C-alpha positions in Angstrom: 61.0 66.7 3.7 62.5 70.1 3.6 63.5 73.0 5.7 65.4 76.3 4.9 68.8 74.5 4.5 68.2 71.0 3.1 65.8 68.7 1.4 65.7 65.0 2.1 64.6 63.1 -0.9 64.3 59.5 -2.0 67.0 57.8 -4.0 66.9 58.1 -7.8 68.7 56.0 -10.4 70.8 59.1 -11.3 72.2 58.9 -7.8 74.2 55.8 -8.6 77.4 57.9 -9.3 77.2 59.7 -5.9 76.5 56.5 -4.1 79.3 54.7 -5.9 81.8 57.3 -4.9 80.6 57.6 -1.3 80.1 53.9 -0.6 83.6 53.1 -2.0 85.4 55.8 0.0 87.8 54.1 2.5 87.4 57.0 4.9 83.7 56.2 5.2 84.5 52.6 5.7 86.3 53.5 8.9 83.0 54.5 10.5 80.7 52.0 8.9 80.5 48.2 8.7 81.6 48.2 5.0 84.2 45.5 4.3 84.2 45.3 0.5 83.6 47.7 -2.5 80.1 48.1 -3.9 79.5 47.6 -7.6 77.4 50.0 -9.7 75.1 47.1 -10.4 74.5 46.3 -6.8 73.8 49.9 -6.0 71.3 50.2 -8.9 69.5 47.1 -7.6 69.4 48.7 -4.1 68.0 51.9 -5.6 65.4 49.9 -7.6 64.3 48.0 -4.4 64.0 51.3 -2.5 61.6 52.6 -5.1 59.2 49.6 -4.8 59.6 48.5 -1.2 58.8 50.4 2.0 61.1 51.0 4.9 59.5 48.2 7.0 60.0 45.7 4.2 63.7 46.7 3.6 64.4 47.4 7.3 66.1 50.6 6.1 65.7 53.7 4.1 68.4 56.0 2.7 67.6 59.6 1.8 69.8 62.0 -0.2 70.6 65.3 1.5 70.3 68.1 -1.0 71.6 71.5 -0.1 68.8 73.9 -1.0 71.1 76.8 -1.9 73.2 74.9 -4.5 70.5 72.2 -5.3 73.1 69.6 -5.2 73.5 66.4 -3.2 75.9 66.8 -0.3 75.4 63.5 1.6 73.0 60.8 2.8 71.1 60.0 5.9 69.9 56.5 6.8 67.5 54.7 9.0 68.7 51.1 9.2 68.3 48.0 11.4 64.6 49.1 11.6 63.0 46.8 14.2 59.2 46.7 13.7 58.5 44.8 17.0 60.6 47.4 19.0 59.7 50.4 16.8 63.2 51.6 16.7 66.0 52.2 14.1 69.6 53.1 13.9 70.7 56.4 12.3 73.6 57.0 10.1 74.6 60.3 8.4 77.4 61.6 6.2 78.0 64.9 4.6 80.2 63.7 1.9 80.9 67.1 0.4 83.7 68.0 2.8 83.6 71.7 2.0 79.9 71.8 3.1 80.5 70.4 6.6 80.0 72.6 9.6 77.3 74.6 7.9 74.2 73.3 9.7 73.3 70.9 7.0 73.7 67.7 9.1 71.7 69.3 11.9 68.9 70.1 9.6 68.9 66.7 8.0 69.0 64.8 11.3 66.1 66.9 12.7 64.0 66.3 9.5 64.8 62.5 9.7 63.8 62.4 13.3 60.5 64.1 12.6 59.9 61.6 9.7 60.8 58.6 11.9 58.5 59.7 14.8 55.6 61.5 13.0 55.3 59.4 9.8 56.7 56.0 10.6 55.6 56.0 14.2 58.9 54.8 15.6 59.4 55.0 19.3 63.2 55.4 19.4 66.3 56.3 17.3 69.8 55.4 18.2 73.3 55.8 16.9 76.7 54.3 17.7 79.5 56.9 17.4 83.2 56.5 18.0 84.2 58.0 21.3 86.7 60.2 19.6 84.3 61.5 17.0 83.4 64.7 18.9 81.8 66.4 15.9 79.2 63.6 15.5 78.6 63.4 19.2 77.9 67.2 19.3 75.6 66.9 16.2 73.5 64.1 17.8 73.4 65.9 21.2 72.3 69.1 19.5 69.4 67.2 18.0 68.2 65.8 21.4 70.0 62.5 21.5 71.5 61.6 24.9 74.4 59.3 25.6 73.2 56.1 27.2 76.4 54.1 27.4 79.9 53.1 26.2 80.4 50.0 24.1 83.9 48.9 24.8 86.1 47.7 21.9 82.9 47.7 19.7 84.2 48.6 16.3 87.3 47.2 14.6 89.3 49.7 12.5 92.6 49.4 10.7 94.2 51.0 13.8 92.6 48.5 16.2 89.5 48.4 18.4 87.6 51.5 19.3 85.0 52.2 21.9 81.6 53.6 20.7 79.1 55.8 22.5 75.4 54.7 22.2 73.2 57.7 21.8 69.4 57.6 21.9 66.4 59.8 21.1 63.1 58.5 22.5 59.9 59.9 21.2 
């Protein structure tokens, strides 16, 4: 999947170093459900599984976001908690190359992922839970057609306490 700014590609074994750095970044943990570090071994197993199993078997898919201009990985985008009976999935995205944020890369990646989810996988709905105070992410998802459908009170525990999250949905 590709547009003028980014390419979304499958995981490769060579991605283990990127994933290891990203998955073990405590700043990312603040917005995810990660509670413990990942080993290189567990990440290599995950990559191997992703090469042989499909999204419906794994209930998730992670794609690497490659900036076309530099040809280097700048982040990852996920469909996770894929529900086959309900034909929906959660979406997560991170541009881990901080210097490449606010350049339209996340917008391109999210639009490409949405097209893939609806046109190829046949999903009916995508949704994301975003911290109420994360205005950049809320703007990103809104720009890509997601609408706010509710507030989940004290939904996510952080080192600073409980935070509310906005549920955003995109229905095909």
